C-alpha positions in Angstrom: 48.4 42.7 141.2 45.4 40.5 140.3 45.5 41.8 136.7 43.4 38.9 135.4 40.7 39.5 137.9 40.7 43.2 137.0 40.6 42.2 133.3 37.4 40.2 133.9 35.7 43.2 135.4 37.0 45.5 132.6 35.7 43.1 129.9 32.3 42.8 131.5 32.0 46.6 131.7 33.0 46.9 128.0 30.5 44.3 127.1 27.8 46.2 129.0 28.8 49.6 127.5 28.8 48.1 124.0 25.4 46.7 124.5 24.1 50.1 125.8 25.6 51.7 122.6 24.3 48.7 120.5 27.6 48.2 118.8 30.6 45.9 118.9 33.8 47.5 120.2 35.7 47.1 116.9 33.1 49.4 115.3 33.2 51.8 118.3 36.9 52.1 117.8 36.6 52.6 114.1 38.3 49.3 113.1 37.7 46.9 110.2 37.6 43.5 111.8 38.5 41.8 108.5 41.9 43.6 108.6 43.0 41.5 111.6 46.2 39.5 111.1 46.3 35.8 110.8 46.4 34.2 114.3 49.3 31.9 115.1 48.7 28.4 116.4 51.1 27.2 119.1 53.2 24.1 118.8 54.9 23.5 122.1 58.2 21.7 122.9 57.5 17.9 122.5 58.7 14.7 121.0 59.4 14.7 117.2 56.4 12.5 116.7 54.0 14.8 118.6 55.4 17.9 116.9 54.7 16.3 113.5 51.2 15.3 114.5 50.3 18.7 115.9 51.8 20.4 112.8 49.7 18.2 110.5 46.5 19.0 112.5 47.2 22.8 112.3 48.1 23.0 108.6 44.6 23.0 107.2 43.2 25.8 109.5 46.1 28.2 110.1 48.4 30.3 107.9 51.2 30.8 110.5 52.5 28.7 113.4 54.0 29.7 116.7 56.9 27.5 117.9 58.0 27.4 121.5 61.8 27.1 121.7 64.6 27.9 124.2 65.8 24.4 125.0 68.6 22.2 123.8 66.9 21.0 120.6 65.6 24.2 119.0 67.0 23.5 115.5 65.8 19.9 115.6 62.3 21.1 116.4 62.2 23.6 113.5 63.6 21.0 111.1 60.9 18.6 112.2 58.2 21.1 111.5 59.9 22.0 108.2 59.7 18.3 107.2 55.9 18.7 107.3 55.1 22.3 106.2 56.6 25.5 104.8 54.1 27.8 106.6 55.6 31.0 108.1 56.7 30.6 111.7 56.8 32.8 114.7 59.2 31.7 117.4 58.8 32.3 121.2 62.0 31.6 123.1 60.4 32.4 126.5 63.6 34.0 127.8 65.5 30.8 127.0 68.5 32.2 125.2 71.3 33.5 127.5 74.1 34.6 125.2 73.3 37.4 122.7 75.9 36.3 120.1 74.5 32.8 120.1 71.0 34.2 120.0 71.9 36.3 116.9 73.4 33.3 115.1 70.2 31.3 115.9 68.0 34.2 114.6 69.9 34.3 111.3 69.4 30.5 110.9 65.7 30.8 111.8 65.3 33.5 109.2 66.6 31.1 106.6 63.9 28.6 107.8 61.1 31.0 107.1 60.7 32.4 110.6 59.1 35.9 110.6 59.4 37.2 114.2 61.0 36.4 117.5 59.3 36.8 120.9 61.2 37.4 124.2 64.5 35.8 123.2 66.4 36.6 126.4 65.7 37.1 130.2 63.2 39.9 130.7 65.4 42.3 132.5 68.5 41.9 130.3 67.7 45.1 128.4 71.2 45.7 127.2 71.6 42.3 125.5 68.1 42.5 124.0 68.6 46.0 122.7 71.9 44.8 121.1 70.1 41.8 119.6 67.2 44.0 118.3 69.7 46.3 116.6 71.5 43.5 114.8 68.6 41.1 114.2 67.2 40.6 110.7 63.8 39.8 112.3 61.6 41.9 114.6 62.0 41.2 118.3 58.8 41.4 120.5 58.5 41.9 124.2 56.4 39.5 126.2 57.7 38.8 129.8 59.5 42.2 129.7 56.2 44.0 129.4 53.2 44.1 131.7 51.4 47.4 131.7 51.0 50.7 129.9 53.8 52.3 132.0 56.3 49.8 130.7 56.0 50.7 127.0 58.3 53.7 126.8 61.1 51.5 128.4 60.6 49.1 125.5 61.3 51.7 122.9 64.8 51.0 121.5 65.0 47.6 123.3 62.4 45.7 121.3 60.9 46.1 117.8 57.4 45.5 119.1 55.2 44.5 122.0 52.8 41.6 122.8 49.7 42.9 124.5 47.8 40.4 126.7 44.5 41.5 128.3 45.1 39.2 131.3 48.4 41.0 132.1 47.3 44.6 131.4 43.9 44.6 133.3 41.8 44.4 130.1 40.5 46.3 127.1 40.8 49.8 128.4 44.5 49.7 129.0 45.2 47.4 126.0 43.7 50.1 123.7 45.9 52.7 125.3 49.0 50.4 125.0 48.2 49.8 121.3 47.9 53.5 120.6 51.1 54.5 122.5 53.2 51.7 120.9 52.1 52.7 117.4 52.8 56.4 118.2 56.3 55.4 119.2 56.8 53.5 115.9 56.7 50.0 117.5 55.0 47.0 116.1 52.1 45.5 118.0 51.0 42.0 118.6 47.8 41.0 120.4 48.3 37.8 122.5 46.6 35.7 125.1 47.0 33.1 127.8 45.0 29.8 127.7 41.6 31.5 127.9 37.9 30.9 127.1 36.3 32.6 124.1 35.1 35.3 126.4 38.6 36.8 126.8 39.6 35.9 123.2 36.5 37.7 121.8 37.5 40.8 123.8 41.0 40.7 122.4 39.7 40.1 118.9 37.8 43.4 119.1 41.1 45.4 119.0 43.2 43.1 116.7 42.5 44.9 113.4 45.5 46.5 111.7 48.0 45.0 114.1 51.2 43.3 113.0 50.6 39.9 114.6 48.0 38.0 116.5 48.3 35.0 118.8 44.7 34.3 119.8 44.5 30.5 119.9 43.9 30.3 123.6 40.3 29.1 123.4 41.3 26.5 120.8 43.6 24.8 123.3 40.9 24.0 125.9 38.2 21.3 125.9 35.6 23.0 128.1 35.1 26.5 126.5 31.9 27.9 128.0 31.4 30.9 125.6 30.8 31.4 121.9 31.9 34.6 120.2 34.9 35.3 117.9 35.4 32.6 115.3 38.3 31.1 113.3 37.8 32.1 109.7 40.5 31.3 107.1 43.3 31.5 109.7 42.0 34.6 111.4 40.2 35.1 114.7 37.3 37.4 113.6 35.3 39.4 116.2 31.6 39.0 116.3 29.3 41.9 115.1 27.0 41.4 118.1 27.0 44.4 120.6 29.7 44.6 123.3 32.4 42.0 123.0 30.1 39.7 121.1 29.9 36.6 123.3 27.2 34.3 124.5 27.4 31.6 127.1 27.2 28.0 125.8 24.3 25.8 126.7 26.5 24.0 129.2 27.2 27.2 131.1 23.6 28.4 130.9 22.4 25.2 132.5 25.3 24.6 134.8 26.3 21.4 133.2 
């Protein structure tokens, strides 16, 4: 319970420890921050006009888009995006597909459209259907809602191809690092994700994103009142700061309580 509150304490302690050691956490962990994967930018379910507009806005700054599906017009949304760009796509069904055979047919079609991964295609506890889908899918299937904490990972082996780690769900950097190591040991792919968050949490996640398979770290780009500065968007990647700790500073607005 209260995993986001616990994550805030964990992130603050990591920031303090990194400052005491005078090093950013990606360096403490022996990672090369420039080997981070491109971050996805999320296009939510919307009208055709808004989907086209959001896609145009994202094209210049991102190398991969994340598309929310799981409704009645999934193919139409993908076709709308494809009328604007041929960037690779990640698809998040948010548990929206209920029949495994229909889901598999959709995945084969999505592959033809340039989709490279599928996130949480079916209800989170329908392990049998998801395992069948993963076995037959031409694309990797990642767990999101099915996964919360470190103790869940071994249950994911054989059900999903990979996992999506979110600091706000797993209580922070300490457990996220353990989850990354265990999943990789089990031969699973790893994605680092986020909620809608400030640059404080995104900068913490960016510290452990190097060498992962996918990143979805656009959370701070989706808010208008970000009160921290830290990790930055560079050529489609969220790159961690080299400043000690998690590499964040409060903005002027936060410093002066504006």
